[in-house]
N, C-alpha and C positions, 0 to 999 in steps of 0.2 A: 369389515375392519373401521372402527370409529376415526370420526376423524381427527388430523389432526388441530391443537389449540393454538391461533395465533400467538405469537406474543406480545400482542398489542391487547390479547383481550381483558378486558376490567375483570379483578375477582373482588365480591363486594369484600365488604369490612366482618370482620368476624373476630371473635374473643382472642386476643394475642396468645393467651397459652395455648389455645384448639390450633393456631397458625405455627407455633414452632413446635407443639407436642414431639413429631418424630423427633427434630433434632435435636431434643433434648435426649429421647430414648436411646438414640446413638448411643449415651451412654453406658446405657443400661448392658444395652443388646448386643454390642460389641465382644462380650463373654461367650453369649452365643455359636456357633456354626451355623453356618447355612447351607442347607444341602443342594443341592445340582437343581438348578432347571432343564428340563425338556418340555418339547417341544410337540404338540402331534398336529399334524393339516395335511387333508385330503387330497389337498391338491398342491397346483405351484407356490411351491412358498418354500425360497433358496434356505430360510433359516432352520426351516422344521426338521425336526431328528426324524419322527415315525410319523407311518400315516395312518397308523390305526393306535386307539386305545391300550387295548391290549399287548401290543408289543412294551409301548411305553412303561407300561406295570413291569415289567418283565423282565427289564432292564434295568430298574430303578432301582437305587440304594435307599437304607430309612433315613428321611428325613428331607427326599425331594419333592419336589415341586412338580406336576405333570399341569402345562397350561395348553389347554386344546380348543383349537379352530379351524372351522370348518369353512373353508375356501368353496367349495361344489354347492354347498345348500344338503347334500345327501347326509342319511342320518350313520352313524357311526354305529359299529357293530358293538353288543354287549361285549363289557367285561367282567371279569374277577379280581378282585383284590386279596390277595392271599397271606398273612404274616407280615405285614411291613407297615411302617410308618411314611404314609403318605398323602398329599395335598393334591386335586384335581380340580378344577379351578376353567371353568370352562369360560372363555369369551366371544361372545356372537351369540349366535342362537342357535346350540348343539345338541340334536337329537339322538338317541338312541334307537334302534330298527326293534322291532319285536320279536325277535328271531330266539330269544332266551331275557331271564332277569340279569338283571347286575346283580353281583354278588362279593358282597365284603366279610370276610371270616380268619376268624382263628386268631388273634391279633394278642400278643402280651398286655399288662396293665400299663405297661411303659410305653408302648406303639398305643398311633393317634392315627385316625383315618377321616380325610376332613372332605366332602364333595358340596361344590357349588355348580350351578345354573344349569343344569342337566334335567332333559324330559325322558318319559319313555313311557309307552303305557303298557309296557310290564311291571313286576312289583322291583320295590329296593328287597334283597334278602339278605340279612345283616346275624350271622352264625356264631358266638364263643366269642364274639370282639371284646376282648377283658380291659383296652385302654379303651378313650373316648372316642364318639363317635359323632361325626357332627356333621348335617344334612343341612342348607342352606339351599332357597331360592329354586327350588327342585318338583317335580312332578313325576311320581311316576302310579301307575293303574289305569285302569279303565277299560282294559283290552275284550274287544271280544274275541275271549280264548273257550277253546273245545270244553275245558274246564274251566271255572270260576275261579280267578286268586285275588288275596289281596293285592290293597295297592303297595305294603309292605308288612314284613314281617322281620320281629325282632326275639328273639332266642337269646336266653345265657350270656348274656352283653352286662358292661358296667353302665357307664353313664351315655347316654343317645340322647343328641341333642336335634330340636328338628325346627328349625328357623324359617318363617315364611315359606313353607312347604308343603303340599297338597296330594294328598292320598285320596285313591278314589278305589272302593272295593268293585270287582266283577257284578255284574249282574246275572243275575241263576237263567240257566238255558232256558231258552222256550219253550222246551217240553216238559219242562219241569221236574228232568232229570237231577240235576243237580242242585244244590243252594244256592244262592248270593254270598259273597265275600264281605267281610269285611275291609274297610277302608287301612286298617292298621291291629297287626295281632302283636301282643307285647306279653310273651313269658319268659318269669327268672330275669327280670331286667333291673339292675339296681337303683339306676334313677333314669326314667324317659322324661326329659322335658319338651311340651310342644308349646311354641311361641310364635303368636299368630299365624297359625298356622287352619288350614280345613281339611280335615279328616271327613270322607262320608264312605258311607256302606252303597253299595249295589245294590239296584232294582230287584224286585220278583216278581214273580210270572206265573203264568196259570195255563195249564194244557189238560181237558177234559176233566178226567175224574182227578187229574193232580195238582198241587202247587207248590211254591216254594215263597217262605216269607222275602222281605227285603234285609239284607245284611246292616250289622252292625257297623258305628262308625270305627269305635276302639274297642279292641277286643282286650281286656288285661288280665295276667294269670299268675299264678306262681307268686313269687317272693318280691313281688315289680312295686315300686312307688313311680307313680305319675303324677308329674308336677305341670297345671295345665296354668298359661299366665296366654291371656287372651284368646286362645285356642277356642276353633267353632267345629264340635261334635256334631256328627248329623246322622242319622239311621235315612237306609236306604228306604224307598218308596215300598210301600207292595203294592204288586199287581192288581190290574182291572180291567175288564172284561165289559166292552163297549157291547156284545151281543147281547140281543133281545131274547131274552129267554134261556138265560145262563143257565147251568145247573150247578156249577161251579163258585162257590164264595170268592171273593176276593180275600187276597192273601195280606199276612200282615206286616205293619210297617217295621222298620229293624231299630233297634235301640241307639241311640246317641253315644251312651257309654254303657257297656257290659263287663262289670268287676268283679271277681272269684274276691271270696275270704282268704285273708294274707296280703291285698292287697292295698295299697295305702295313696288316696286321691288327695292332691293337694290342687285347690280349684279357688285360681285367681282372676275377677273378670273375666272369666271364659260363658262359653255359650254351649247347654248340651241340650239338643233338640231329638229327637224321635223321629220315625218316619212316618210318612202319610199313611194310612189303610185303603188297602184297595178296595171297588166297588163290584157290585154286580147285582144285576138281578135274580142272583139265588141268597145275595146276602153280606154286608159289609168285612174286611178282616177288621185288627184292632190296631190303631195309633203304637207306634214303638214307643217306650217309652223314653225319656232324655236318660235316667241313669237306672241301672238295674243291676241285681248282683248281690254283695253282702260283703262290699268293703270300707274300708274307715275313710271318710269324705270330711276332708276338713273345710271349709267356706274362709278364706281370706279376704279381709275387708278391702277397699282402694278401686282406682282407676286403672288402668295399664295407661304404658305411655309406650309413644312409637319411635323407632329406631335404625336407620340404615344408611349404609355409605354404599354408591354406585361410582365409576363401575365396579367389580370385583378388579381388574390390574386400576391401580393407580400410578400415575405416571409422577415421579419425582421433580416440582417446580411448577405441578401442573395442579390445578383444583381440582378435587371430589365433589363431590356432590351429596351431601346429609340432609338428610328429614327428619325432624324432629318431631315430634305433638307432645306437647304440655299441658299444666293444669297451670293455674296461678300462682304464684308463690314456690315454685320449682326452684331451690336450690339445684344444680346441677352437676356431675362429678364425674369426669371420665377415664376409665381404662384403659388402657392399649399394650397387649404386649402378646408375644408370641406361643404363648399357652392359655389352654381355656381358663375360665374363672371355675374351678371343682366346686359350687356353692349351690345350695337350697336357695328359695327365695327370701329374701331378708329379712320379712317380716315374721319368719321363724326364727330369725337368730343364727340364719348359717352363715360361716365364717370365710374369709375373702384369704382364706391362706394359697398362695400360691408362689411363684415367684418369676422372676422379670417384668415384672409390672411396671409400667409407669402411671401415676394418678395426676391428674390435671384438674382445678376447680376452676369452672365456666363462669360460677354465679348465678344470680336468676335471673333466668331467661324468660322471657313473656309467654302468656299461655297460647295455646291454640297451635295449629301448623308452622313451622320454621324450617325455612329452607339455606341450608348454609353452603358457601362454595371455598372453604379452607383449603390450604395449599399443606396435607397434610404428611409430606414427605421430603428429607433432602437431605442428600449423605446418606443414606441408608444402604440401597441397593448399589452393587456392583455393576458390572456390565453383562454381565457371565450369568448372574443370579437374581431371583427377588426374594423379597424376603417376606412370608404369609404372617398376617397380624390377625388378633381379634380386639375388636373395641366394644365397650357396653358403657351406656348411662348409667348412674345411680342416681337418684330424685332424695332429696329431704325437704317436705314439704310441713312445717309442724313436727310432730309424733310420728309422720306418714314417713319411711323409706321403701320405695320403690325402684326396681329393675326395669331397664328399660330391653327389647330384643338383644343379642348380642349381632354381631356381624362380623365375618368373614370375610379381607380383602390382601390383595398383595400390591407389596412395593416393588415397582421396578422402576429400571433407570429411562430417563426423558428420552433415550433415541429407542426406548426398547421395539416400539412399533415401525421404525423404520429401517433399523436395524434386520430385522425380522424381514422382512421384504415379503410380506401375505397379502394378496390384491383385495 
């Protein structure tokens, strides 16, 4: 549990519009009702409603927020969210055990599912989610399973946003009987946005007369649009044999991005790299390619920016921790509100059409890293509820328009932690 902030702690000076942003937001957000707050804790926590995430999901109604805290340090059981509009936010170190994947599925276009702060060595499986899906500060995949699995799969979905998330495909089976998996597989996703994320394919394998290549970083097919913003896609390395006189050549590295015809890729300040080739006395494999397939790829000029809000639970009247990285001459504008921004990268002329958003002009910020501790919340969250908010910075620099990564956080009453009573 984060320690309480002493009343006399200094708060660094920040722009007045940023300090008072959410107070001004109250006039707009009052029009939107807040869902219920559900607390999950696996230990002696008087304020908790449930001990498992699945029990909380089953009891939740649309627009509820589930906060997950682990008092014991033990992993939580996996969970499935089906057809509900929910936000699940971890505070503290929340691990999901490897007994099954985490699944999100079957939402209508007006329902969104948001996850922040969860870690599992099994995949994230998202199917038939027509409403927005938002994944932030999560890690999935990489388990040594009996059958290799991708870090995440997205099938038949609307808008999927991955922010500072890490996905790793499973390694090939040591006996070469099953190939390495991709870090992420996307098929028929209307818009897959990857912001400051790392996606890596699994490693290949060699065994006697068989071999398996490294997995691809991201595999995209169907009618999918992929928008990469400071993303890092890496193919898995091929397998190497150190045995003298080996008869099996090293296997090939996986591709950073493999995209089929019909896929459109918008690439902005992102890295694509193929996996290293495997080596052997019998010969070397081939290196993976940074980009493979027949997709339409649009390269967007410019330098990516960095933005994040910590912690995931922001207390009213107390400072949050905001980190930004800018370039000289950046004029920053902050969007914040209760809905995601349904936009493409603004360099393509994407619109800002949404509702219940407030815009604050932060002026010209100095170039380079900048840490702020603004008071982001006053007078918004009731004592028995929290208010989930999305925030994002837009930068104007000459004729260039750039978006930062978005960030999801929840506003809680200033006495939230002490009222909860968790250790």
